[in-house]
N, CA, C and O atoms as CSV, one atom per row, in Angstrom:
chain,resi,resn,atom,element,x,y,z
A,1,MET,N,N,-9.161,3.825,14.823
A,1,MET,CA,C,-7.843,4.432,14.622
A,1,MET,C,C,-7.638,5.722,14.775
A,1,MET,O,O,-8.544,6.519,14.527
A,2,GLU,N,N,-6.478,6.108,15.186
A,2,GLU,CA,C,-6.034,7.575,15.529
A,2,GLU,C,C,-6.155,8.402,14.281
A,2,GLU,O,O,-6.172,7.773,13.223
A,3,ASN,N,N,-6.235,9.591,14.239
A,3,ASN,CA,C,-6.563,10.607,13.216
A,3,ASN,C,C,-5.575,10.179,11.918
A,3,ASN,O,O,-4.346,10.218,11.866
A,4,MET,N,N,-6.515,9.769,10.916
A,4,MET,CA,C,-5.756,9.329,9.722
A,4,MET,C,C,-5.445,10.307,8.981
A,4,MET,O,O,-4.734,10.000,8.025
A,5,ARG,N,N,-5.769,11.560,9.094
A,5,ARG,CA,C,-5.530,12.553,8.141
A,5,ARG,C,C,-4.245,13.308,8.115
A,5,ARG,O,O,-3.682,13.670,7.081
A,6,ARG,N,N,-3.775,13.541,9.470
A,6,ARG,CA,C,-2.454,14.095,9.831
A,6,ARG,C,C,-1.937,13.276,10.967
A,6,ARG,O,O,-2.471,13.155,12.069
A,7,ASP,N,N,-0.729,12.683,10.518
A,7,ASP,CA,C,-0.185,11.829,11.289
A,7,ASP,C,C,1.361,12.257,11.431
A,7,ASP,O,O,2.285,11.905,10.697
A,8,GLU,N,N,1.430,13.333,12.860
A,8,GLU,CA,C,2.657,13.826,12.919
A,8,GLU,C,C,3.988,12.956,13.058
A,8,GLU,O,O,5.145,13.245,12.755
A,9,ARG,N,N,3.428,11.754,13.635
A,9,ARG,CA,C,4.655,10.403,14.029
A,9,ARG,C,C,5.254,9.901,12.544
A,9,ARG,O,O,6.455,9.684,12.382
A,10,ASP,N,N,4.404,9.768,11.641
A,10,ASP,CA,C,5.018,9.334,10.222
A,10,ASP,C,C,4.145,10.274,8.925
A,10,ASP,O,O,3.234,9.822,8.231
A,11,PRO,N,N,4.616,11.416,8.866
A,11,PRO,CA,C,4.273,12.069,7.963
A,11,PRO,C,C,3.794,11.398,6.404
A,11,PRO,O,O,2.816,11.760,5.750
A,12,LEU,N,N,4.664,10.455,6.080
A,12,LEU,CA,C,4.717,10.188,4.759
A,12,LEU,C,C,3.639,9.221,4.645
A,12,LEU,O,O,2.918,9.159,3.649
A,13,THR,N,N,3.518,8.412,5.734
A,13,THR,CA,C,2.100,7.217,5.325
A,13,THR,C,C,0.977,8.186,5.717
A,13,THR,O,O,-0.103,7.893,5.203
A,14,GLY,N,N,0.973,9.363,6.572
A,14,GLY,CA,C,-0.197,9.970,6.806
A,14,GLY,C,C,-0.528,10.368,5.531
A,14,GLY,O,O,-1.633,9.977,5.154
A,15,ALA,N,N,0.219,11.144,4.627
A,15,ALA,CA,C,0.139,11.932,3.509
A,15,ALA,C,C,-0.333,10.674,2.458
A,15,ALA,O,O,-1.100,11.014,1.558
A,16,ILE,N,N,0.036,9.386,2.510
A,16,ILE,CA,C,-0.498,8.552,1.565
A,16,ILE,C,C,-1.852,8.027,1.712
A,16,ILE,O,O,-2.569,7.635,0.791
A,17,ILE,N,N,-2.201,8.063,3.247
A,17,ILE,CA,C,-3.534,7.659,3.486
A,17,ILE,C,C,-4.431,8.917,3.253
A,17,ILE,O,O,-5.584,8.642,2.921
A,18,GLU,N,N,-4.138,10.196,3.359
A,18,GLU,CA,C,-4.930,11.064,2.909
A,18,GLU,C,C,-5.203,11.160,1.403
A,18,GLU,O,O,-6.254,11.587,0.926
A,19,ALA,N,N,-4.117,10.706,0.682
A,19,ALA,CA,C,-4.220,10.594,-0.971
A,19,ALA,C,C,-5.378,9.642,-1.262
A,19,ALA,O,O,-6.215,9.931,-2.116
A,20,ALA,N,N,-5.443,8.332,-0.449
A,20,ALA,CA,C,-6.541,7.245,-0.784
A,20,ALA,C,C,-7.538,7.741,-0.323
A,20,ALA,O,O,-8.614,7.500,-0.870
A,21,ILE,N,N,-7.487,8.466,0.662
A,21,ILE,CA,C,-9.019,9.128,1.133
A,21,ILE,C,C,-9.676,9.710,-0.044
A,21,ILE,O,O,-10.818,9.398,-0.381
A,22,GLU,N,N,-8.867,10.646,-0.729
A,22,GLU,CA,C,-9.495,11.530,-1.736
A,22,GLU,C,C,-9.747,10.516,-2.971
A,22,GLU,O,O,-10.770,10.777,-3.604
A,23,VAL,N,N,-9.048,9.478,-3.399
A,23,VAL,CA,C,-9.476,8.513,-4.289
A,23,VAL,C,C,-10.641,8.141,-3.856
A,23,VAL,O,O,-11.657,8.450,-4.479
A,24,HIS,N,N,-10.685,7.382,-2.664
A,24,HIS,CA,C,-11.948,6.992,-2.393
A,24,HIS,C,C,-13.128,7.597,-2.323
A,24,HIS,O,O,-14.198,7.009,-2.477
A,25,ARG,N,N,-12.945,9.342,-1.980
A,25,ARG,CA,C,-13.978,10.065,-1.999
A,25,ARG,C,C,-14.788,10.105,-3.351
A,25,ARG,O,O,-16.003,10.272,-3.460
A,26,HIS,N,N,-13.865,9.917,-4.361
A,26,HIS,CA,C,-14.305,10.421,-5.825
A,26,HIS,C,C,-14.950,8.963,-6.305
A,26,HIS,O,O,-16.032,8.948,-6.891
A,27,LEU,N,N,-14.224,7.747,-6.024
A,27,LEU,CA,C,-14.681,6.560,-6.600
A,27,LEU,C,C,-15.815,5.404,-5.739
A,27,LEU,O,O,-16.628,4.565,-6.128
A,28,GLY,N,N,-15.378,5.868,-4.474
A,28,GLY,CA,C,-16.065,4.886,-3.714
A,28,GLY,C,C,-15.742,3.515,-3.876
A,28,GLY,O,O,-14.805,3.197,-4.608
A,29,PRO,N,N,-16.474,2.595,-3.219
A,29,PRO,CA,C,-16.114,1.225,-3.186
A,29,PRO,C,C,-16.615,0.535,-4.216
A,29,PRO,O,O,-17.323,1.161,-5.006
A,30,GLY,N,N,-16.391,-0.773,-4.428
A,30,GLY,CA,C,-16.738,-1.607,-5.493
A,30,GLY,C,C,-16.006,-1.632,-6.788
A,30,GLY,O,O,-16.586,-2.174,-7.729
A,31,LEU,N,N,-14.827,-1.132,-6.983
A,31,LEU,CA,C,-14.398,-1.282,-8.149
A,31,LEU,C,C,-12.944,-2.184,-8.114
A,31,LEU,O,O,-12.548,-2.593,-7.022
A,32,TYR,N,N,-12.226,-2.452,-9.264
A,32,TYR,CA,C,-11.258,-3.331,-9.254
A,32,TYR,C,C,-9.877,-2.718,-8.793
A,32,TYR,O,O,-9.536,-1.611,-9.209
A,33,GLU,N,N,-9.102,-3.437,-7.944
A,33,GLU,CA,C,-8.000,-3.015,-7.378
A,33,GLU,C,C,-6.887,-2.531,-8.307
A,33,GLU,O,O,-5.936,-1.964,-7.768
A,34,ALA,N,N,-6.885,-2.683,-9.642
A,34,ALA,CA,C,-5.942,-2.025,-10.424
A,34,ALA,C,C,-6.176,-0.772,-10.659
A,34,ALA,O,O,-5.245,0.012,-10.846
A,35,LEU,N,N,-7.567,-0.361,-10.687
A,35,LEU,CA,C,-8.152,1.001,-10.955
A,35,LEU,C,C,-7.725,1.747,-9.536
A,35,LEU,O,O,-6.987,2.731,-9.479
A,36,TYR,N,N,-8.227,1.201,-8.604
A,36,TYR,CA,C,-7.594,2.115,-7.493
A,36,TYR,C,C,-6.095,2.237,-7.318
A,36,TYR,O,O,-5.611,3.281,-6.881
A,37,GLU,N,N,-5.350,1.194,-7.649
A,37,GLU,CA,C,-3.788,1.451,-7.593
A,37,GLU,C,C,-3.660,2.638,-8.691
A,37,GLU,O,O,-3.241,3.715,-8.269
A,38,ALA,N,N,-3.930,2.547,-9.825
A,38,ALA,CA,C,-3.523,3.532,-10.843
A,38,ALA,C,C,-4.054,4.886,-10.283
A,38,ALA,O,O,-3.456,5.914,-10.600
A,39,CYS,N,N,-5.009,4.938,-9.569
A,39,CYS,CA,C,-5.655,6.339,-9.495
A,39,CYS,C,C,-4.754,6.738,-8.047
A,39,CYS,O,O,-4.422,7.904,-7.830
A,40,LEU,N,N,-4.498,5.887,-7.333
A,40,LEU,CA,C,-3.786,6.178,-6.019
A,40,LEU,C,C,-2.158,6.784,-6.499
A,40,LEU,O,O,-1.557,7.791,-6.123
A,41,ALA,N,N,-1.858,5.951,-7.253
A,41,ALA,CA,C,-0.417,6.498,-7.927
A,41,ALA,C,C,-0.416,7.711,-8.482
A,41,ALA,O,O,0.488,8.510,-8.238
A,42,TRP,N,N,-1.355,7.972,-9.237
A,42,TRP,CA,C,-1.594,9.449,-9.887
A,42,TRP,C,C,-1.787,10.552,-8.952
A,42,TRP,O,O,-1.242,11.650,-9.065
A,43,GLU,N,N,-2.637,10.187,-7.966
A,43,GLU,CA,C,-2.982,11.294,-6.894
A,43,GLU,C,C,-1.543,11.527,-6.135
A,43,GLU,O,O,-1.218,12.680,-5.853
A,44,LEU,N,N,-0.613,10.330,-5.779
A,44,LEU,CA,C,0.499,10.804,-4.971
A,44,LEU,C,C,1.398,11.466,-5.916
A,44,LEU,O,O,1.985,12.457,-5.481
A,45,GLU,N,N,1.642,11.075,-7.243
A,45,GLU,CA,C,2.534,11.755,-7.968
A,45,GLU,C,C,1.902,13.263,-8.157
A,45,GLU,O,O,2.695,14.188,-8.333
A,46,GLN,N,N,0.814,13.466,-8.131
A,46,GLN,CA,C,0.476,14.900,-8.193
A,46,GLN,C,C,0.640,15.887,-7.087
A,46,GLN,O,O,0.683,17.116,-7.149
A,47,ARG,N,N,0.728,15.044,-6.010
A,47,ARG,CA,C,1.074,15.533,-4.645
A,47,ARG,C,C,2.585,15.666,-4.348
A,47,ARG,O,O,2.841,16.107,-3.227
A,48,GLY,N,N,3.790,15.322,-5.267
A,48,GLY,CA,C,4.902,15.395,-5.300
A,48,GLY,C,C,5.853,14.133,-4.952
A,48,GLY,O,O,7.073,14.197,-4.801
A,49,PHE,N,N,5.084,13.024,-4.861
A,49,PHE,CA,C,5.682,11.898,-4.372
A,49,PHE,C,C,6.265,11.141,-5.692
A,49,PHE,O,O,5.899,11.350,-6.849
A,50,THR,N,N,7.321,10.153,-5.230
A,50,THR,CA,C,7.726,9.371,-6.470
A,50,THR,C,C,7.144,7.943,-5.980
A,50,THR,O,O,7.302,7.408,-4.883
A,51,VAL,N,N,6.424,7.479,-7.106
A,51,VAL,CA,C,5.599,6.242,-6.868
A,51,VAL,C,C,6.079,5.292,-8.081
A,51,VAL,O,O,6.134,5.604,-9.271
A,52,GLU,N,N,6.394,4.129,-7.524
A,52,GLU,CA,C,6.660,3.095,-8.555
A,52,GLU,C,C,5.490,1.956,-8.509
A,52,GLU,O,O,5.078,1.638,-7.393
A,53,ARG,N,N,5.008,1.411,-9.507
A,53,ARG,CA,C,3.999,0.497,-9.563
A,53,ARG,C,C,4.495,-1.085,-9.975
A,53,ARG,O,O,5.289,-1.292,-10.893
A,54,GLN,N,N,4.038,-1.904,-9.344
A,54,GLN,CA,C,4.305,-3.174,-9.500
A,54,GLN,C,C,5.960,-3.613,-9.567
A,54,GLN,O,O,6.547,-4.207,-10.472
A,55,VAL,N,N,6.405,-3.176,-8.471
A,55,VAL,CA,C,7.725,-3.096,-8.265
A,55,VAL,C,C,8.243,-4.791,-8.216
A,55,VAL,O,O,7.688,-5.563,-7.434
A,56,ARG,N,N,9.172,-5.181,-8.983
A,56,ARG,CA,C,9.222,-6.572,-8.426
A,56,ARG,C,C,10.377,-6.675,-7.468
A,56,ARG,O,O,11.422,-6.029,-7.551
A,57,VAL,N,N,10.005,-7.742,-6.360
A,57,VAL,CA,C,10.934,-7.855,-5.138
A,57,VAL,C,C,11.509,-9.434,-5.568
A,57,VAL,O,O,10.717,-10.376,-5.578
A,58,PRO,N,N,12.824,-9.603,-5.888
A,58,PRO,CA,C,13.374,-10.681,-5.820
A,58,PRO,C,C,13.353,-11.520,-4.655
A,58,PRO,O,O,13.379,-11.018,-3.531
A,59,VAL,N,N,13.305,-12.866,-4.855
A,59,VAL,CA,C,13.423,-13.753,-3.723
A,59,VAL,C,C,14.565,-14.606,-3.809
A,59,VAL,O,O,14.646,-15.317,-4.811
A,60,ARG,N,N,15.492,-14.667,-2.913
A,60,ARG,CA,C,16.624,-15.510,-3.160
A,60,ARG,C,C,16.556,-16.759,-1.927
A,60,ARG,O,O,16.121,-16.701,-0.776
A,61,TYR,N,N,17.079,-17.708,-2.571
A,61,TYR,CA,C,16.787,-18.928,-1.798
A,61,TYR,C,C,18.166,-19.831,-2.012
A,61,TYR,O,O,18.418,-20.418,-3.064
A,62,LYS,N,N,18.977,-19.841,-0.887
A,62,LYS,CA,C,20.317,-20.560,-0.918
A,62,LYS,C,C,21.034,-20.457,-2.304
A,62,LYS,O,O,21.290,-21.386,-3.071
A,63,GLY,N,N,21.355,-18.865,-2.488
A,63,GLY,CA,C,22.173,-18.626,-3.525
A,63,GLY,C,C,21.458,-18.646,-4.996
A,63,GLY,O,O,22.068,-18.373,-6.029
A,64,MET,N,N,20.045,-19.018,-4.941
A,64,MET,CA,C,19.304,-19.208,-6.005
A,64,MET,C,C,18.243,-18.031,-6.184
A,64,MET,O,O,17.828,-17.542,-5.133
A,65,GLU,N,N,17.792,-17.557,-7.284
A,65,GLU,CA,C,16.987,-16.449,-7.283
A,65,GLU,C,C,15.886,-16.822,-8.365
A,65,GLU,O,O,16.089,-16.594,-9.557
A,66,PRO,N,N,14.644,-17.439,-7.880
A,66,PRO,CA,C,13.653,-17.838,-8.941
A,66,PRO,C,C,13.367,-16.870,-9.739
A,66,PRO,O,O,13.607,-15.726,-9.354
A,67,GLU,N,N,12.813,-17.083,-10.985
A,67,GLU,CA,C,11.938,-16.327,-12.083
A,67,GLU,C,C,10.689,-15.662,-11.151
A,67,GLU,O,O,10.263,-14.515,-11.281
A,68,LEU,N,N,10.280,-16.524,-10.320
A,68,LEU,CA,C,9.170,-16.139,-9.788
A,68,LEU,C,C,9.529,-15.099,-8.548
A,68,LEU,O,O,10.433,-15.296,-7.736
A,69,GLY,N,N,8.778,-14.132,-8.559
A,69,GLY,CA,C,9.191,-13.133,-7.337
A,69,GLY,C,C,8.012,-12.541,-6.969
A,69,GLY,O,O,6.998,-12.961,-7.527
A,70,TYR,N,N,7.888,-11.503,-6.011
A,70,TYR,CA,C,6.742,-10.599,-5.689
A,70,TYR,C,C,6.743,-9.541,-6.380
A,70,TYR,O,O,7.810,-9.151,-6.856
A,71,ARG,N,N,5.463,-8.780,-6.613
A,71,ARG,CA,C,5.525,-7.583,-6.863
A,71,ARG,C,C,4.648,-6.722,-6.174
A,71,ARG,O,O,3.449,-6.983,-6.073
A,72,LEU,N,N,5.165,-5.713,-5.693
A,72,LEU,CA,C,4.709,-4.621,-4.575
A,72,LEU,C,C,3.689,-3.642,-5.425
A,72,LEU,O,O,4.038,-3.161,-6.503
A,73,ASP,N,N,2.544,-3.419,-4.907
A,73,ASP,CA,C,1.374,-2.854,-5.870
A,73,ASP,C,C,2.487,-1.227,-5.950
A,73,ASP,O,O,3.137,-0.824,-6.914
A,74,LEU,N,N,2.371,-0.697,-4.770
A,74,LEU,CA,C,3.065,0.738,-4.859
A,74,LEU,C,C,4.427,0.690,-3.803
A,74,LEU,O,O,4.567,0.023,-2.778
A,75,LEU,N,N,5.215,1.498,-4.349
A,75,LEU,CA,C,6.594,2.048,-3.609
A,75,LEU,C,C,6.306,3.155,-3.747
A,75,LEU,O,O,6.032,3.700,-4.816
A,76,VAL,N,N,6.335,3.805,-2.308
A,76,VAL,CA,C,6.529,5.167,-2.080
A,76,VAL,C,C,7.445,5.959,-1.541
A,76,VAL,O,O,7.744,5.860,-0.351
A,77,ASN,N,N,8.049,6.922,-2.428
A,77,ASN,CA,C,9.451,7.493,-2.292
A,77,ASN,C,C,10.499,6.420,-1.595
A,77,ASN,O,O,11.017,6.643,-0.501
A,78,GLY,N,N,10.682,5.519,-2.184
A,78,GLY,CA,C,11.303,4.240,-1.983
A,78,GLY,C,C,11.226,3.632,-0.570
A,78,GLY,O,O,12.096,2.855,-0.177
A,79,GLU,N,N,10.329,3.939,0.077
A,79,GLU,CA,C,10.171,3.830,1.679
A,79,GLU,C,C,9.241,3.292,2.022
A,79,GLU,O,O,9.466,2.535,2.966
A,80,VAL,N,N,8.028,3.322,1.621
A,80,VAL,CA,C,6.924,2.636,2.175
A,80,VAL,C,C,6.037,1.813,0.904
A,80,VAL,O,O,5.641,2.288,-0.160
A,81,ILE,N,N,5.918,0.683,1.335
A,81,ILE,CA,C,4.982,-0.270,0.454
A,81,ILE,C,C,3.427,-0.034,0.715
A,81,ILE,O,O,2.942,0.040,1.844
A,82,VAL,N,N,2.845,0.055,-0.248
A,82,VAL,CA,C,1.233,0.094,-0.371
A,82,VAL,C,C,0.806,-0.938,-1.161
A,82,VAL,O,O,0.965,-1.031,-2.378
A,83,GLU,N,N,0.103,-1.928,-0.224
A,83,GLU,CA,C,-0.734,-3.037,-0.871
A,83,GLU,C,C,-2.048,-2.434,-1.075
A,83,GLU,O,O,-2.675,-1.936,-0.140
A,84,VAL,N,N,-2.560,-2.474,-2.502
A,84,VAL,CA,C,-3.960,-2.022,-2.609
A,84,VAL,C,C,-4.888,-3.230,-2.721
A,84,VAL,O,O,-4.629,-4.076,-3.577
A,85,LYS,N,N,-5.885,-3.369,-1.973
A,85,LYS,CA,C,-6.869,-4.082,-1.997
A,85,LYS,C,C,-8.485,-3.614,-2.046
A,85,LYS,O,O,-8.826,-2.551,-1.528
A,86,ALA,N,N,-9.361,-4.422,-2.654
A,86,ALA,CA,C,-10.852,-4.216,-2.888
A,86,ALA,C,C,-11.495,-5.278,-2.559
A,86,ALA,O,O,-12.098,-5.846,-3.470
A,87,VAL,N,N,-11.568,-5.928,-1.019
A,87,VAL,CA,C,-12.081,-6.967,-0.948
A,87,VAL,C,C,-13.185,-7.003,0.238
A,87,VAL,O,O,-13.376,-5.925,0.802
A,88,GLU,N,N,-13.864,-8.020,0.638
A,88,GLU,CA,C,-14.853,-7.941,1.664
A,88,GLU,C,C,-14.080,-7.470,2.975
A,88,GLU,O,O,-14.423,-6.470,3.605
A,89,ARG,N,N,-13.057,-8.242,3.311
A,89,ARG,CA,C,-12.325,-8.084,4.859
A,89,ARG,C,C,-10.614,-8.555,4.238
A,89,ARG,O,O,-10.370,-9.358,3.337
A,90,ILE,N,N,-9.669,-7.789,5.027
A,90,ILE,CA,C,-8.650,-8.103,5.008
A,90,ILE,C,C,-8.301,-9.254,6.052
A,90,ILE,O,O,-8.588,-9.198,7.248
A,91,ASN,N,N,-7.596,-10.372,5.385
A,91,ASN,CA,C,-7.177,-11.567,6.301
A,91,ASN,C,C,-5.788,-11.700,6.656
A,91,ASN,O,O,-4.981,-11.121,5.930
A,92,THR,N,N,-5.336,-12.401,7.703
A,92,THR,CA,C,-4.064,-12.765,8.444
A,92,THR,C,C,-3.093,-12.973,7.127
A,92,THR,O,O,-2.003,-12.400,7.139
A,93,LEU,N,N,-3.449,-13.748,6.038
A,93,LEU,CA,C,-2.420,-13.766,4.961
A,93,LEU,C,C,-1.839,-12.598,4.424
A,93,LEU,O,O,-0.637,-12.413,4.234
A,94,VAL,N,N,-2.927,-11.686,4.149
A,94,VAL,CA,C,-2.552,-10.472,3.747
A,94,VAL,C,C,-1.422,-9.684,4.454
A,94,VAL,O,O,-0.495,-9.201,3.805
A,95,HIS,N,N,-1.517,-9.566,5.780
A,95,HIS,CA,C,-0.771,-8.888,6.535
A,95,HIS,C,C,0.593,-9.740,6.528
A,95,HIS,O,O,1.694,-9.188,6.531
A,96,ALA,N,N,0.457,-10.839,6.522
A,96,ALA,CA,C,1.703,-11.808,6.673
A,96,ALA,C,C,2.461,-11.423,5.313
A,96,ALA,O,O,3.638,-11.089,5.448
A,97,GLN,N,N,1.967,-11.429,4.127
A,97,GLN,CA,C,2.668,-11.132,2.725
A,97,GLN,C,C,3.044,-9.726,2.839
A,97,GLN,O,O,4.119,-9.546,2.267
A,98,VAL,N,N,2.541,-8.594,3.391
A,98,VAL,CA,C,3.149,-7.345,3.240
A,98,VAL,C,C,4.227,-7.288,4.469
A,98,VAL,O,O,5.111,-6.450,4.291
A,99,LEU,N,N,4.296,-7.932,5.517
A,99,LEU,CA,C,5.351,-8.123,6.418
A,99,LEU,C,C,6.448,-8.772,5.605
A,99,LEU,O,O,7.526,-8.182,5.548
A,100,THR,N,N,6.295,-9.916,4.974
A,100,THR,CA,C,7.287,-10.637,4.263
A,100,THR,C,C,7.990,-9.664,3.062
A,100,THR,O,O,9.204,-9.578,2.878
A,101,TYR,N,N,6.961,-8.965,2.302
A,101,TYR,CA,C,7.525,-8.030,1.486
A,101,TYR,C,C,8.527,-6.997,1.926
A,101,TYR,O,O,9.537,-6.677,1.300
A,102,LEU,N,N,8.058,-6.438,3.262
A,102,LEU,CA,C,9.218,-5.624,3.916
A,102,LEU,C,C,10.408,-6.101,4.074
A,102,LEU,O,O,11.354,-5.449,3.632
A,103,THR,N,N,10.612,-7.242,4.684
A,103,THR,CA,C,11.572,-7.909,5.006
A,103,THR,C,C,12.399,-8.203,3.666
A,103,THR,O,O,13.599,-7.931,3.677
A,104,LEU,N,N,11.802,-8.760,2.478
A,104,LEU,CA,C,12.332,-9.146,1.367
A,104,LEU,C,C,13.111,-7.922,0.779
A,104,LEU,O,O,14.245,-8.112,0.339
A,105,ALA,N,N,12.587,-6.757,0.755
A,105,ALA,CA,C,12.781,-5.318,0.255
A,105,ALA,C,C,13.613,-4.666,1.152
A,105,ALA,O,O,14.155,-3.648,0.723
A,106,GLY,N,N,13.849,-5.005,2.303
A,106,GLY,CA,C,14.415,-4.439,3.473
A,106,GLY,C,C,14.117,-3.020,3.555
A,106,GLY,O,O,14.884,-2.096,3.286
A,107,LEU,N,N,12.737,-2.945,4.017
A,107,LEU,CA,C,12.141,-1.717,4.199
A,107,LEU,C,C,11.331,-1.831,5.683
A,107,LEU,O,O,11.022,-2.974,6.019
A,108,ARG,N,N,10.964,-0.706,6.604
A,108,ARG,CA,C,10.271,-0.962,7.514
A,108,ARG,C,C,8.880,-0.590,7.610
A,108,ARG,O,O,8.256,-0.927,8.616
A,109,ARG,N,N,8.267,0.121,6.611
A,109,ARG,CA,C,6.898,0.682,6.622
A,109,ARG,C,C,5.836,0.194,5.630
A,109,ARG,O,O,6.240,0.157,4.468
A,110,GLY,N,N,4.707,-0.146,5.807
A,110,GLY,CA,C,4.083,-0.641,4.644
A,110,GLY,C,C,2.337,-0.306,5.282
A,110,GLY,O,O,1.926,-0.204,6.438
A,111,LEU,N,N,1.716,-0.217,4.123
A,111,LEU,CA,C,0.228,0.243,4.304
A,111,LEU,C,C,-0.559,-0.885,3.693
A,111,LEU,O,O,-0.176,-1.299,2.599
A,112,ILE,N,N,-1.632,-1.445,4.272
A,112,ILE,CA,C,-2.498,-2.138,3.514
A,112,ILE,C,C,-3.739,-1.182,3.502
A,112,ILE,O,O,-4.195,-0.691,4.534
A,113,ILE,N,N,-4.298,-0.935,2.124
A,113,ILE,CA,C,-5.377,-0.020,1.885
A,113,ILE,C,C,-6.378,-0.807,1.117
A,113,ILE,O,O,-6.161,-1.314,0.016
A,114,ASN,N,N,-7.758,-0.884,1.945
A,114,ASN,CA,C,-8.726,-1.769,1.429
A,114,ASN,C,C,-9.852,-0.807,0.810
A,114,ASN,O,O,-10.620,-0.164,1.526
A,115,PHE,N,N,-9.867,-0.779,-0.280
A,115,PHE,CA,C,-11.081,0.532,-0.757
A,115,PHE,C,C,-12.423,-0.031,-0.807
A,115,PHE,O,O,-13.398,0.653,-1.115
A,116,ASN,N,N,-12.488,-1.227,-0.518
A,116,ASN,CA,C,-14.279,-1.914,-0.756
A,116,ASN,C,C,-14.641,-1.791,0.933
A,116,ASN,O,O,-15.021,-2.782,1.557
A,117,VAL,N,N,-14.470,-0.446,1.579
A,117,VAL,CA,C,-15.236,-0.122,2.719
A,117,VAL,C,C,-16.222,1.203,2.350
A,117,VAL,O,O,-16.293,1.879,1.324
A,118,ARG,N,N,-16.915,1.278,3.572
A,118,ARG,CA,C,-17.752,2.529,3.403
A,118,ARG,C,C,-16.984,3.783,3.662
A,118,ARG,O,O,-17.049,4.693,2.835
A,119,ARG,N,N,-16.316,3.897,4.664
A,119,ARG,CA,C,-15.231,4.944,5.272
A,119,ARG,C,C,-13.741,4.387,4.834
A,119,ARG,O,O,-13.439,3.282,5.285
A,120,LEU,N,N,-12.746,5.090,3.955
A,120,LEU,CA,C,-11.890,4.514,3.958
A,120,LEU,C,C,-10.964,4.277,5.245
A,120,LEU,O,O,-10.405,3.191,5.404
A,121,LYS,N,N,-10.813,5.393,6.209
A,121,LYS,CA,C,-10.289,5.055,7.043
A,121,LYS,C,C,-10.359,3.722,7.969
A,121,LYS,O,O,-9.474,3.349,8.738
A,122,ASP,N,N,-11.379,3.202,7.771
A,122,ASP,CA,C,-11.745,1.714,8.329
A,122,ASP,C,C,-11.085,0.709,7.536
A,122,ASP,O,O,-10.938,-0.439,7.955
A,123,GLY,N,N,-10.653,1.120,6.330
A,123,GLY,CA,C,-9.735,0.074,5.683
A,123,GLY,C,C,-8.163,0.177,5.685
A,123,GLY,O,O,-7.451,-0.468,4.916
A,124,VAL,N,N,-7.775,0.917,6.481
A,124,VAL,CA,C,-6.387,1.258,6.578
A,124,VAL,C,C,-5.625,0.406,7.526
A,124,VAL,O,O,-6.034,0.507,8.682
A,125,THR,N,N,-4.661,-0.380,7.355
A,125,THR,CA,C,-3.869,-1.048,8.138
A,125,THR,C,C,-2.423,-0.669,8.020
A,125,THR,O,O,-1.827,-0.618,6.944
A,126,ARG,N,N,-1.880,-0.399,9.222
A,126,ARG,CA,C,-0.375,0.063,9.102
A,126,ARG,C,C,0.587,-1.030,9.544
A,126,ARG,O,O,0.309,-1.713,10.530
A,127,LEU,N,N,1.546,-1.195,8.953
A,127,LEU,CA,C,2.374,-2.091,9.344
A,127,LEU,C,C,3.784,-1.811,9.464
A,127,LEU,O,O,4.301,-1.250,8.498
A,128,VAL,N,N,4.715,-2.168,10.739
A,128,VAL,CA,C,5.889,-1.779,10.927
A,128,VAL,C,C,6.769,-2.912,11.047
A,128,VAL,O,O,6.438,-3.760,11.875
A,129,ARG,N,N,7.800,-3.091,10.400
A,129,ARG,CA,C,8.643,-4.335,10.709
A,129,ARG,C,C,9.950,-3.835,11.613
A,129,ARG,O,O,10.786,-4.654,11.993
């Protein structure tokens, strides 16, 4: 992947990735997703970003809104969805889910960050709708 630490094309996602690298540097791989999510949210807040955790995204179907909906792991500055994972590998279903979250939320940018890797930059996937 291109330089993950400084991304002039998209400074917000670049900053999120930099914060995730910091979390990974301190915790390493092999922990629960919820722990990485909490630490990444804290790290981003310390850097001055607005972070919402477990944001409900309603699903509407033919005028009906089922009580079941989706929850975004993190929403940063109201602009970027961050899906936090700690799995052996990211499959295509996760990509499809995040693209659907972007559509449902009316957003354009998302990140899948898999903390269960040796080098975090190998666990980052950028998605644009």
